[in-house]
C-alpha positions in Angstrom: 12.0 -11.0 5.2 8.8 -9.5 3.9 10.1 -8.3 0.5 11.6 -12.0 -0.6 7.9 -13.3 0.4 6.1 -11.4 -2.0 8.9 -11.3 -4.5 8.5 -15.3 -4.5 4.8 -14.7 -5.9 6.0 -12.5 -8.5 8.4 -15.1 -9.5 5.7 -17.7 -9.6 3.7 -15.3 -12.2 7.2 -15.0 -14.4 7.3 -18.6 -14.2 4.1 -19.4 -15.2 4.9 -16.6 -18.4 7.8 -18.7 -19.2 5.9 -22.0 -19.2 3.8 -20.4 -21.8 6.8 -19.0 -23.8 6.3 -15.3 -22.7 9.1 -13.2 -21.6 9.2 -14.2 -17.6 8.2 -11.1 -16.1 5.7 -11.5 -13.2 4.3 -8.6 -10.8 2.1 -8.9 -7.7 0.5 -5.7 -5.7 0.2 -5.9 -2.0 -1.6 -4.1 0.2 -1.6 -4.5 4.2 -0.2 -8.0 3.7 -2.5 -9.2 1.2 -2.0 -9.5 -2.6 -4.7 -7.6 -4.2 -3.6 -8.2 -7.8 -1.1 -10.0 -10.2 -0.2 -10.1 -13.6 2.2 -11.9 -15.9 3.7 -10.9 -19.3 1.9 -11.6 -22.1 2.2 -11.0 -26.0 6.0 -12.1 -26.5 5.0 -15.8 -27.6 4.6 -14.7 -31.4 1.1 -16.3 -31.6 -0.3 -13.3 -33.0 2.5 -12.6 -35.4 3.9 -9.6 -33.7 5.1 -8.7 -30.2 2.9 -6.5 -28.1 4.4 -3.7 -26.1 1.6 -3.1 -23.8 0.7 -6.4 -22.2 3.6 -5.9 -19.4 3.3 -7.6 -15.9 2.9 -4.3 -14.1 0.2 -3.2 -16.7 -1.6 -6.5 -16.4 -1.4 -6.0 -12.6 -2.7 -2.7 -12.5 -5.7 -3.7 -14.9 -6.5 -6.4 -12.3 -7.0 -4.0 -9.6 -9.9 -2.7 -11.7 -11.7 -6.0 -10.8 -10.9 -5.9 -7.1 -13.7 -5.7 -5.1 -11.5 -4.7 -1.9 -10.9 -1.2 -1.1 -7.6 -0.3 -3.1 -5.4 2.4 -1.0 -2.4 3.3 -3.6 -0.4 5.0 -0.8 -0.4 1.6 1.4 0.5 -0.7 -1.8 3.7 -2.3 -2.9 4.6 -3.4 -6.4 6.7 -6.5 -6.8 8.0 -7.3 -9.9 10.7 -9.6 -11.5 12.3 -6.9 -13.8 12.7 -3.1 -13.4 10.0 -1.6 -14.7 10.0 0.4 -18.1 9.3 3.8 -18.6 5.5 2.6 -19.0 5.0 0.7 -16.2 7.0 3.2 -14.0 4.6 5.8 -15.0 1.4 3.8 -14.8 2.6 3.0 -11.2 3.1 6.7 -10.2 -0.3 7.5 -11.8 -1.8 4.8 -9.7 -0.6 6.7 -6.7 1.3 3.6 -5.6 4.4 4.8 -3.2 6.8 1.7 -3.4 8.1 -0.4 -6.1 10.3 -3.6 -5.2 12.2 -5.3 -8.2 14.4 -8.3 -8.7 16.6 -7.9 -11.9 17.7 -4.7 -13.4 16.8 -3.7 -17.1 19.7 -1.8 -18.6 18.3 -1.6 -21.7 14.8 -0.4 -20.8 14.2 0.4 -16.9 12.9 3.5 -16.2 13.2 3.6 -12.3 16.7 5.7 -12.6 14.8 8.7 -14.3 15.1 11.9 -12.6 11.8 12.7 -11.3 12.8 16.2 -10.1 13.1 17.3 -13.9 9.6 16.4 -14.9 6.3 17.5 -14.5 4.6 18.1 -10.7 2.6 14.7 -11.1 5.8 12.7 -11.3 8.3 14.9 -9.4 6.0 15.0 -6.2 5.1 11.2 -6.4 7.3 10.1 -3.5 7.8 6.9 -5.0 10.6 4.6 -3.2 12.7 2.1 -5.3 14.0 -0.9 -3.8 16.2 -3.2 -6.2 17.8 -6.5 -6.1 15.4 -8.8 -4.0 15.9 -12.3 -5.2 17.8 -11.2 -8.2 19.5 -14.4 -8.7 16.4 -16.3 -9.0 15.0 -13.5 -11.6 18.3 -13.6 -13.4 17.9 -17.5 -14.1 14.8 -17.5 -15.3 15.9 -14.4 -17.9 19.2 -16.5 -18.5 16.8 -19.3 -19.5 14.5 -17.6 -21.4 17.2 -16.2 -23.6 19.2 -19.9 -23.9 15.8 -21.2 -25.6 16.5 -21.0 -29.3 12.6 -20.7 -30.1 12.3 -17.3 -28.0 12.7 -14.6 -30.4 11.7 -11.9 -28.3 14.7 -9.3 -27.8 16.8 -11.7 -29.6 20.3 -10.1 -30.1 19.4 -7.0 -27.8 21.5 -5.5 -25.4 19.2 -6.7 -22.9 20.1 -10.6 -24.0 23.7 -10.0 -24.3 23.6 -8.3 -20.5 21.5 -11.3 -19.3 23.4 -14.1 -20.7 26.9 -12.3 -19.6 25.4 -11.7 -15.9 24.1 -15.5 -15.9 27.7 -17.0 -17.0 29.2 -14.9 -14.4 26.7 -16.1 -11.5 27.4 -19.7 -12.7 
């Protein structure tokens, strides 16, 4: 299936982040069967002494669109991400005019895709965005499970997300 093929590419981005000690979220933006941008989470390995909450994979992929020489048509693009976008990323995707998001693993602590857009301003209310969840969920869950099981990883340590992910991982084993 097409969704799985592109989610595998997002998972490659997530694995690259994981290998650098970062929170394993990856994202690709696809337009007409071609990856036009990609991004991996950064700023969670504590190299700078604090965690960055703006270097999310989706934001980094959207920033890469600025460097693209190809004609970007947002209503023909799809965002594939290994974790449900947070409110910041979800809003940025909507503002970019993208109409479809496909994600692998739900974010029960900070996911933004279940927000009731009908209660927001027209820009968001009328976005017409479509959400597809659970594509290659287990592969993404495995990465997050491994991340939270590494003692040196401190990002979201002792959080609801960590407890939920470890519980989900144990249930799937």
